[in-house]
VOTORNU-28408 format. One record per residue (C-alpha): residue in three letters; x, y, z. Coordinates in steps of 0.1 Angstrom, whole numbers, plus 5000, padded with zeros to 4 digits. Each point is the difference from the previous one (the first is absolute). Layout:
// VOTORNU-28408
ALAXYZ
...
// end
This chain:
// VOTORNU-28408
MET894685235499
SER499750075038
SER501650344995
THR497550084973
PHE497149935024
ALA501750205027
THR500050314978
PHE496250005002
ARG500050025038
ASP501250365000
LYS497550215020
ARG500350294976
LEU498249794974
ILE496850025019
SER499750374994
ILE501049954964
PHE497249744996
LEU497450235016
PHE501150304978
GLY499649774970
ILE496449945010
ALA499550385002
SER501650044965
GLY497949744983
PHE496650095015
PRO499350334981
TRP500549814967
LEU497049805010
MET497950315006
ILE500750164966
GLY500749674981
SER497949685002
VAL497350145024
LEU499550314978
SER500049784969
ALA497449765014
TRP497850295012
LEU500150174965
LYS499449664983
ASP496949955022
GLU498950354989
SER500249884963
LEU503050224989
SER501849874969
ARG503349825000
SER501750304984
ALA498650245026
ILE501149775029
GLY503549964983
LEU500350384998
PHE499550035038
GLY503349825002
ALA501750334989
ILE499650105036
PHE502949775008
ALA502350214978
VAL500650205032
TYR502249715012
SER502150044969
PHE500850375007
ASN500549995038
TRP503750044995
LEU499350374991
TRP499250085037
ALA502149715015
PRO502950245008
LEU497850185025
ILE499449685019
ASP503949975003
ARG500550365011
VAL496850135018
LYS499549865035
PRO496349995012
PHE499150145034
PHE499549675016
LEU501049634998
GLY503350074983
GLN501250024964
ARG498649674987
ARG497149925023
GLY498850365000
TRP499450004962
ILE498549655002
GLY497550095028
GLN498950334985
MET499249844966
GLN498149725017
LEU497850255018
LEU499250164966
ILE499249664984
ILE497549935029
GLY498350344994
PHE499849964962
CYS498749645003
ALA497250135023
TRP499250264974
MET499749734974
SER497449835021
THR497750304995
LEU500150004961
ASN497649854974
ALA501549834970
GLN497250124977
SER500050375009
ASP503450065016
LEU502349834975
PHE502450304998
LEU500250035038
ILE500749625002
ALA502950054976
LEU501250305019
CYS499849825033
GLY501849704985
LEU502750244987
LEU500550155035
ILE500349665016
ALA502649914974
ILE502050315007
ALA500049945038
SER500749634994
ALA502950064976
THR501550255025
GLN499649745028
ASP501849744978
ILE503050234995
ALA500550025038
ILE499349635005
ASP502649894975
ALA502550255014
TYR499249865035
ARG500849654989
ILE503450114985
ASP500950225029
VAL499249755027
ILE502249724985
GLY503850045001
GLU501950044968
GLN501949685004
GLU496949795009
LYS499449874965
ALA498149695012
THR497850205024
MET499250244971
SER498749704979
ALA498049885030
ALA498650355005
SER499150024963
SER498149665003
LEU498150115031
ALA499250344985
THR498549814970
ALA498149765022
GLY498750305020
TRP499050184968
TRP498049704988
THR498549955035
GLY498650364997
TYR499049964964
GLY499049634999
GLY499449875035
LEU498150315012
GLY498750044965
ALA497749705004
ILE498050195025
PRO498250254977
PHE499149734975
LEU498649765026
LEU498050295015
ALA498750114966
ASP498049684995
LEU498450025035
PRO496450155003
GLY499950365009
TRP503650094990
HIS500950254973
TRP503350124988
GLN499850345018
ALA499649835034
ILE503049774991
TYR502250314996
LEU499350095036
VAL501349655010
LEU503150074979
ALA500550335018
GLY499949825034
ILE502649744989
MET502350284989
ALA499650155035
LEU501549685014
CYS503050054976
PHE500550345015
PHE500149855035
ALA502849764988
THR502050314988
LEU499850155035
LEU501649685014
ALA502949974975
ASN503550125008
GLU501550294980
PRO503349904981
ALA503150145016
ILE501550184970
ASP502250315003
ARG498950144966
GLU501850335005
ALA503449825004
LEU499349814968
LEU499450334981
GLN503250175010
ASP501849934967
ALA497050134980
LYS499850315022
ALA503750074995
ARG499749954963
TYR497150254995
SER501550255025
ASN503150014979
LEU497950034968
LEU498250305015
GLY503150165013
ASN499649925037
ALA497650295003
GLN497950025032
SER497150204986
VAL496449885001
THR500049964963
SER503149785000
THR498849795029
LEU496749944983
SER501649924967
ALA502349755016
TRP497149845019
LEU498049974967
LEU502949864981
ILE500749745026
THR496349915003
LEU499050004964
VAL503149944979
GLU502649815021
PRO498049675003
PHE499749964962
ARG503650134993
GLU501449755025
PHE498149704985
PHE501050074964
GLN503650085009
ARG500449695021
SER498549774974
GLY501050174968
ALA497450154977
ARG499849714976
LEU499749735027
ALA497650225020
LEU497750034970
LYS500249634994
LEU499049935036
LEU497150244998
CYS498849854967
PHE500049655015
ILE498150115031
PHE497450174977
LEU499549704977
PHE500249715025
LYS496450005012
ILE498150154971
GLY498349684989
GLU498949935036
ALA498750365002
PHE497749964970
LEU498749675014
GLY499550135035
ARG498050314990
MET497449794982
SER500049695023
ILE497050095021
VAL498050094968
PHE501149674984
TYR498949795031
LYS496650175000
GLU499449964963
LEU501149645002
GLY497249945025
PHE501750005035
SER498150165028
ASN501350265025
THR500449735025
ASP502049784976
ILE502350304993
GLY500450085037
THR500749635008
TYR502349914971
SER501550324987
LYS500550165035
LEU500149755028
LEU501849734980
ASN502250264984
TRP501050135034
TRP501249675015
VAL501849894969
THR501750344998
ILE501349985035
ILE501449664994
PHE501750094966
SER501250345013
VAL501949835028
LEU501349734976
GLY501050274976
GLY501950185027
MET501849675009
VAL501049944964
ASN501450354997
ILE502049955032
ARG501349664989
TYR500350034962
GLY499950374992
ILE497650264986
PHE500849934963
LYS498749645001
GLY496950125020
LEU499250264973
LEU500649754971
ILE497849735015
ALA497350255007
GLY500150154965
ILE499649664983
ALA497249905024
MET498250334993
ALA499649924964
ALA498849645008
SER497450125025
ASN498650254975
LEU499649714976
LEU498049815026
PHE497650305002
ALA499549954962
LEU499249645006
MET497550095027
ALA498350244975
VAL499549704977
VAL498949755027
GLY497650235017
PRO499150055038
HIS501649685012
LYS501050045037
GLY502849754997
TRP501850194972
PHE499350325019
VAL501949875030
VAL502949874979
THR500250334981
ILE499950215031
VAL502749805017
LEU502550034971
ASP499150374995
VAL500750075037
PHE503249814999
THR501350214971
SER498850335014
SER501349955035
TRP503349844989
SER500850274975
THR499050285024
VAL502349875028
ALA502949994976
MET499350344985
VAL499550175034
ALA503349855013
PHE501850104969
ILE498850365000
SER500650035037
LEU503749904995
LEU500350264973
CYS499150295023
ASN502450235018
ARG498850025036
ALA500350385000
PHE497350024973
SER498149675007
ALA496550154995
THR500850194968
GLN502149734982
TYR497749715009
ALA496950214989
LEU501750084967
MET500649634992
ALA496849865015
SER497950264982
LEU501249874967
SER498949655009
VAL496650155010
LEU499850214968
SER499549694979
ARG497549875025
THR497950325001
LEU500150254972
LEU500649764971
ALA497849725015
SER497150245002
GLY499549934963
SER499649635007
GLY496250024998
MET500350174966
LEU502349724989
VAL497449735010
ASP497350204982
GLY502250044970
LEU500449624999
GLY496249965000
GLY500049875036
ASN502449724990
TRP501549945035
ALA502249714989
LEU501850214974
PHE500350285025
PHE501849785025
VAL502449854973
ILE501050364991
THR500750085037
ALA502249695001
LEU502150124971
MET500550345018
VAL502449835024
ILE502749914974
PRO501750344995
SER500750035037
LEU501649655002
ILE502450104972
ILE501150315019
LEU500249795032
THR502649764985
SER502250304991
LEU499850125037
LYS501249685015
ASP503550135009
LYS498650335014
ILE497649825023
ALA502749775013
GLU502250315006
VAL497350185020
GLU499449695021
THR503749955009
SER500850375005
ARG497650045029
// end
């Protein structure tokens, strides 16, 4: 047990935690804050749900992830350079959002939200790659610890700092546009933390020697500009995906991707409508900020660390299995809360269990995906797998408002349906037990 605690004293985990904050914070800008603003402007549930399509960007960031592996920015290094530049863009777009009016500038709000999502999704590619690169390949326990602190950081950005706008919204003289200026200022602090982080010491060119030799032979070892460019494009755009499918085998690779896609789909449908549900149930912005954000934050940190310790001690498979079962149970508690009404005691119980399942499952999933990545293509391969997890949480879940409307506003039935969505992923998970054990022992 003492060795498990010792793992968390690694100084590299401080930067990983701070980068987690920077990763989660933009989701607040275009997620719960934007939903609350639009709800206060009397937009319908369906319209608010459709704004969730903005998050589809996170599902397709693997398309440009190869560039994050191969193109080096002018300053701060390969990983920090991309992270810092995207943070500066997020600050600028957030400041622009503060100038818009929800009644007359709805299209521009959607456009600004989309641009924040693109910058944030690109930042996430570099942050995930930073975490993989900075931890040695044989440091399995440290990778689980890093995954837990990355999750704790993400929820600190989304939940802990996420309480601020909701607490401000109920104060006299505050409006949502002014709150977006506060969010821009907080993001500027994240940029400062990026300046202080250490760049991972990875000789990426040495790791790419085999790929370079392969494509040089394929192109006949020609030294022309066309051949050189073709080899660069093949290594950048093709090799990360070829290497992953060849190493895993096509059938197993597809099964892994299918599990990653399905695992959090029920949680995604619930999460997209949670703020709307709380407001319709009768909770105030202050209640939401206090219970859904601040309480959410502290409980997430606790369960993220515990989840990392369980992964270190008992393995990722058990962490994922426990989280999947608990996810279904927590969604059923939301159904009970819909029947009981705005009871703060049930709100607290439901939030605690929901946070347990979310943080526990995220830690296990992040650690699992990280171990599946080849260090030469860490940004691309992690983005490919993580984007599938996000796809169910973004593009598909954008129809969650329509589902609630289609059920006649029957929130209890909606949450029961989201609980049942967990079952297919658990079936696939049991068939992956041996593969997960192999990945853990081979590193």
